[in-house]
C-alpha positions as CSV (number, residue, x, y, z in Angstrom):
1,M,0.3,-0.2,0.5
2,S,3.4,1.8,-0.4
3,E,2.6,3.2,-4.0
4,R,1.8,6.6,-4.6
5,I,-1.0,8.1,-6.6
6,S,-0.2,11.0,-9.0
7,P,-2.8,13.6,-8.0
8,N,-3.7,13.4,-11.9
9,L,-4.7,10.2,-11.5
10,G,-6.9,11.9,-8.8
11,L,-8.3,14.5,-10.8
12,S,-8.9,11.8,-13.6
13,L,-11.4,9.9,-11.4
14,V,-13.9,12.4,-11.5
15,R,-14.1,12.0,-15.3
16,V,-15.1,8.4,-14.8
17,T,-18.4,9.9,-12.7
18,E,-18.8,12.6,-15.3
19,A,-18.9,9.9,-17.7
20,A,-22.0,7.8,-15.7
21,A,-23.4,10.8,-14.2
22,L,-23.9,12.2,-17.9
23,A,-25.3,8.6,-19.5
24,A,-27.4,8.0,-16.4
25,G,-28.7,11.6,-16.3
26,R,-30.6,10.9,-20.0
27,W,-33.1,8.3,-18.2
28,M,-34.2,10.1,-15.6
29,G,-37.9,9.2,-14.9
30,C,-37.5,6.8,-17.7
31,G,-38.9,4.0,-15.2
32,N,-36.2,1.6,-16.7
33,D,-33.9,1.0,-14.2
34,I,-32.2,-2.1,-16.2
35,L,-31.4,0.3,-19.3
36,A,-30.5,3.3,-17.0
37,T,-28.1,1.1,-15.1
38,H,-26.3,-0.5,-18.4
39,M,-25.6,2.9,-20.0
40,A,-24.3,4.5,-17.6
41,T,-22.0,1.9,-16.7
42,D,-20.8,0.9,-20.0
43,A,-20.0,5.1,-20.0
44,M,-17.8,4.2,-16.3
45,V,-15.9,1.7,-17.5
46,C,-15.5,3.0,-21.1
47,T,-13.8,6.0,-19.1
48,F,-12.1,3.8,-16.3
49,N,-10.2,2.3,-19.4
50,T,-8.6,5.1,-20.1
51,L,-6.9,5.9,-17.3
52,D,-3.7,4.7,-16.4
53,V,-4.1,2.0,-13.8
54,N,-4.0,-2.0,-13.1
55,G,-7.3,-1.7,-11.2
56,C,-9.5,-4.4,-9.8
57,I,-13.0,-4.1,-8.1
58,V,-12.9,-4.8,-4.8
59,I,-16.4,-5.4,-3.9
60,G,-19.7,-5.3,-6.3
61,E,-23.3,-5.5,-6.3
62,E,-24.0,-8.8,-7.9
63,G,-24.4,-10.6,-4.8
64,R,-27.7,-7.5,-4.2
65,L,-28.4,-7.1,-7.6
66,G,-27.9,-10.4,-9.5
67,V,-26.7,-9.6,-12.8
68,D,-23.4,-9.9,-14.4
69,S,-21.0,-6.4,-14.6
70,P,-17.9,-5.0,-15.5
71,L,-18.2,-3.4,-11.8
72,N,-18.6,-6.9,-10.6
73,S,-16.3,-8.2,-7.5
74,G,-12.6,-9.4,-8.8
75,K,-13.2,-7.6,-12.0
76,A,-9.9,-5.7,-13.8
77,I,-10.0,-2.2,-14.4
78,G,-8.5,0.4,-16.0
79,N,-5.5,0.4,-19.2
80,G,-3.2,-2.2,-17.0
81,K,-0.2,0.3,-17.6
82,G,-0.5,2.1,-14.4
83,P,0.0,1.0,-10.1
84,A,-1.9,-1.5,-9.1
85,M,-5.1,0.0,-7.0
86,D,-8.6,-0.8,-5.1
87,I,-11.4,0.8,-6.9
88,V,-15.0,0.6,-5.9
89,A,-17.6,2.6,-8.1
90,D,-21.4,3.1,-8.6
91,P,-22.7,4.3,-11.6
92,I,-25.6,5.3,-9.7
93,D,-25.8,5.6,-6.5
94,G,-30.2,5.8,-6.1
95,T,-31.0,4.1,-9.0
96,S,-35.1,4.2,-8.2
97,L,-34.0,7.7,-7.3
98,L,-33.5,8.5,-10.9
99,I,-36.0,6.6,-12.7
100,K,-38.2,8.1,-10.8
101,G,-37.1,11.5,-11.1
102,K,-36.6,12.3,-7.7
103,P,-33.3,14.2,-6.4
104,G,-30.5,12.7,-4.6
105,A,-29.1,10.3,-7.4
106,V,-25.0,10.5,-7.8
107,S,-22.4,8.6,-9.8
108,V,-19.4,8.1,-7.5
109,A,-15.9,6.1,-7.5
110,G,-13.1,5.7,-5.0
111,I,-9.0,4.7,-5.7
112,A,-6.3,3.8,-3.9
113,P,-3.2,1.4,-4.0
114,K,-4.0,-2.3,-4.2
115,G,-4.7,-4.0,-0.5
116,S,-6.2,-0.9,0.9
117,M,-10.1,-1.6,0.6
118,W,-11.9,-4.1,3.1
119,S,-13.1,-6.8,0.6
120,P,-15.4,-9.5,2.1
121,Y,-16.7,-10.9,-0.7
122,P,-19.4,-12.8,-1.1
123,A,-21.4,-10.8,1.9
124,I,-23.8,-8.3,0.7
125,Y,-24.9,-6.4,3.3
126,M,-23.0,-4.2,6.7
127,E,-24.9,-2.0,9.6
128,K,-23.1,1.3,9.1
129,I,-23.0,4.3,11.3
130,V,-21.3,7.8,10.3
131,V,-20.7,11.1,11.6
132,C,-19.3,14.2,10.6
133,A,-15.5,15.6,11.6
134,D,-16.6,17.2,14.7
135,A,-17.9,14.2,16.0
136,A,-15.7,11.4,14.9
137,D,-13.7,11.5,18.5
138,A,-17.4,10.2,19.9
139,L,-18.0,7.2,17.6
140,V,-16.8,4.6,19.4
141,P,-17.5,0.2,18.8
142,E,-19.4,0.8,21.4
143,C,-22.2,2.3,19.7
144,M,-23.0,-1.1,17.3
145,D,-24.6,-3.3,20.0
146,A,-25.6,0.4,22.1
147,P,-29.3,1.2,22.1
148,A,-29.8,4.2,19.4
149,A,-30.4,7.4,21.7
150,W,-27.0,6.4,23.5
151,T,-25.1,7.1,20.5
152,I,-27.7,10.2,19.1
153,A,-26.8,11.6,22.9
154,L,-23.1,11.0,22.6
155,V,-22.7,12.7,19.2
156,A,-25.5,15.1,20.0
157,R,-22.8,16.5,23.2
158,A,-20.0,16.5,20.9
159,M,-21.5,18.7,18.4
160,D,-22.8,20.8,21.2
161,K,-26.2,20.5,19.9
162,P,-29.7,19.4,21.4
163,V,-30.8,16.2,20.3
164,R,-33.9,17.2,19.2
165,D,-31.3,19.0,16.5
166,L,-30.1,16.3,15.2
167,V,-31.0,14.8,12.1
168,V,-30.3,10.9,11.3
169,F,-29.9,9.5,7.5
170,V,-31.7,5.9,7.7
171,L,-32.7,4.0,4.2
172,D,-36.3,3.2,4.6
173,R,-36.7,-0.1,4.7
174,P,-39.0,-2.2,7.1
175,R,-35.9,-3.7,8.6
176,H,-35.0,0.1,9.6
177,K,-39.0,0.2,11.8
178,D,-38.0,-0.4,15.1
179,L,-34.7,1.9,14.8
180,I,-36.3,4.1,13.1
181,A,-38.9,4.4,15.7
182,E,-35.6,4.4,18.4
183,I,-34.6,7.5,17.0
184,Q,-38.1,9.4,16.7
185,A,-38.4,8.4,20.6
186,T,-35.3,10.5,21.4
187,G,-36.5,13.9,19.9
188,A,-33.9,13.8,16.9
189,R,-35.5,14.4,13.5
190,V,-35.4,11.5,10.6
191,K,-34.3,11.8,6.8
192,S,-35.7,9.2,5.6
193,H,-34.1,8.0,1.7
194,A,-35.7,5.3,-0.1
195,H,-32.1,4.6,-1.6
196,G,-28.5,6.5,-1.5
197,D,-26.6,6.0,1.2
198,I,-23.7,6.5,0.1
199,A,-24.9,10.0,-0.7
200,G,-26.6,10.0,3.1
201,A,-23.2,9.7,4.6
202,L,-21.5,11.9,2.2
203,M,-24.2,14.1,3.6
204,V,-23.2,13.6,6.9
205,A,-19.9,14.0,6.9
206,S,-20.0,17.3,4.6
207,N,-20.7,20.2,7.3
208,D,-22.7,22.1,4.4
209,V,-25.4,20.0,4.8
210,N,-28.4,19.3,7.9
211,V,-27.9,15.9,8.2
212,D,-25.5,14.3,11.9
213,I,-26.0,10.9,11.4
214,L,-26.0,7.9,9.1
215,M,-27.5,4.8,10.9
216,G,-28.9,1.6,9.5
217,I,-27.9,-1.5,7.3
218,G,-27.4,-0.9,4.0
219,G,-25.2,-2.6,1.3
220,I,-21.4,-3.8,1.6
221,S,-20.2,-2.0,-2.0
222,E,-21.6,1.0,-1.2
223,G,-20.3,1.1,2.3
224,V,-17.0,0.3,1.5
225,I,-16.9,3.6,-1.2
226,A,-18.6,6.0,1.3
227,A,-15.7,5.0,3.5
228,C,-13.1,6.4,0.7
229,G,-15.8,9.5,1.1
230,V,-16.1,9.8,5.0
231,K,-12.5,9.4,5.6
232,S,-11.4,11.6,3.3
233,L,-13.8,14.4,4.6
234,H,-12.4,13.2,8.8
235,G,-15.4,11.8,9.6
236,A,-15.5,8.3,11.3
237,M,-17.8,5.3,10.4
238,L,-18.3,2.2,12.1
239,G,-19.5,-1.1,10.5
240,R,-20.4,-4.6,10.4
241,L,-21.5,-7.6,8.9
242,S,-25.1,-7.9,8.9
243,P,-26.3,-11.0,6.5
244,Q,-29.9,-10.8,5.6
245,T,-31.0,-14.0,4.3
246,A,-30.1,-17.6,5.1
247,E,-27.9,-18.1,1.8
248,E,-25.7,-14.5,2.7
249,R,-25.1,-16.0,5.7
250,A,-24.0,-19.2,4.9
251,A,-21.9,-17.8,2.5
252,V,-20.3,-15.6,5.2
253,R,-19.8,-18.9,7.3
254,T,-18.3,-20.7,4.1
255,A,-16.2,-17.9,3.7
256,E,-14.8,-17.6,7.9
257,F,-16.0,-14.0,8.1
258,D,-16.8,-12.6,11.8
259,T,-19.7,-11.3,11.3
260,K,-19.0,-10.0,15.0
261,K,-16.1,-7.5,14.4
262,I,-16.7,-3.9,14.2
263,L,-14.4,-1.9,11.4
264,T,-13.8,1.0,11.2
265,C,-13.1,3.5,8.1
266,D,-9.3,2.8,9.3
267,E,-10.3,-0.7,8.4
268,L,-12.5,-0.1,5.8
269,V,-9.9,1.5,4.0
270,K,-6.4,2.0,4.8
271,G,-3.7,4.7,4.4
272,N,-4.4,8.0,3.3
273,N,-3.2,7.8,-0.1
274,I,-7.1,8.0,-1.7
275,Y,-9.0,10.2,-4.1
276,F,-12.9,9.9,-3.8
277,A,-15.4,11.3,-6.7
278,A,-18.8,12.1,-7.1
279,T,-21.1,13.5,-9.7
280,G,-24.4,14.9,-9.3
281,I,-27.2,13.0,-11.6
282,T,-30.4,14.4,-10.1
283,G,-30.2,17.3,-8.6
284,G,-30.2,17.0,-4.5
285,A,-28.4,18.4,-1.1
286,L,-25.6,17.1,-2.3
287,L,-24.8,18.2,-5.9
288,S,-26.6,19.8,-8.8
289,G,-28.1,17.4,-11.1
290,V,-26.4,17.0,-15.2
291,Q,-28.1,19.8,-17.2
292,Y,-28.9,19.7,-20.7
293,H,-28.3,22.2,-23.1
294,G,-28.5,20.9,-27.3
295,N,-25.1,20.6,-27.6
296,Y,-23.2,20.9,-24.3
297,A,-24.0,20.1,-20.3
298,E,-23.4,20.7,-17.6
299,T,-22.2,19.1,-14.3
300,T,-21.5,19.2,-11.3
301,S,-18.8,17.0,-9.2
302,V,-16.4,17.0,-5.8
303,I,-13.3,15.0,-5.6
304,I,-11.9,14.4,-2.4
305,R,-7.7,13.9,-1.2
306,C,-8.0,12.1,1.5
307,E,-4.3,12.9,2.0
308,T,-4.6,16.6,2.2
309,G,-8.1,16.9,2.9
310,T,-8.8,19.4,-0.4
311,R,-12.2,19.2,-1.5
312,R,-13.3,20.3,-4.8
313,I,-16.6,21.4,-6.2
314,V,-15.9,21.1,-10.3
315,H,-18.4,22.6,-12.7
316,T,-17.7,21.5,-16.1
317,E,-19.2,21.8,-19.5
318,H,-19.4,19.5,-21.9
319,L,-19.5,19.2,-25.9
320,I,-22.3,16.6,-26.8
321,S,-24.0,16.0,-29.8
322,A,-27.0,17.6,-30.6
323,E,-30.2,15.0,-30.6
């Protein structure tokens, strides 16, 4: 994990998320998640393969989505001429948001030297807690097993806020019914989204969005991608495997993964030689969405370098063929 990433390569990463966002944005409100995902994935992979990296997808979404993809776990990516890299990517975080024309869909990618990223294949789901830099020291492993009220109180104290002022991001899933009730009982407010927990984690870690904590169970690939962004923003994250079906539990046992082990952000993605990029697809609290203007389009992206904590907001105009 000692190999350095060129700053130029870090800046090039945003081209990957821009390409996916430009392809995905055409399918806003189309109702066809399969076609939207296919087009965004193809655009992302084609652009990745122009980069001077010998990359490998650390963890993909094939277990959850049940489809084969060039972004599946273990797939080679990049032109093979550069350094060996761990890569995590999601062409559309929030596919259902995109196809229903709702805000909050983004394209995301993270990159780090080979051996940096947690790769618990074939596990699919994990439990997560994310907080911002101001509350990072308060997020201790005990939070994963403690009542939600205990964790919320720790975060409120660290952020010098009343509990009633806190906003907690939770995916809108039946499995979170009791968790949401616990959070509401504390007096904290709940921001519930149907999809998009990578964007949710970034909202928490960013200082300019009114979301304070992320809690609940989501995909592992989303968790590792989120960890790249959260760590780069100096936030904190805890994660633990949380199999949701008998088949997943059996696969995790066969692979001899520890379902009780609690991982910190530093264990989810090691070191500081990390770059993270995200581009808005549909406008939301985090990033503006793609805008098309005949022969050109506009995108808004964020690029974060973990080593320096630099966060660049990039507004780009792309020349495209008029339809």
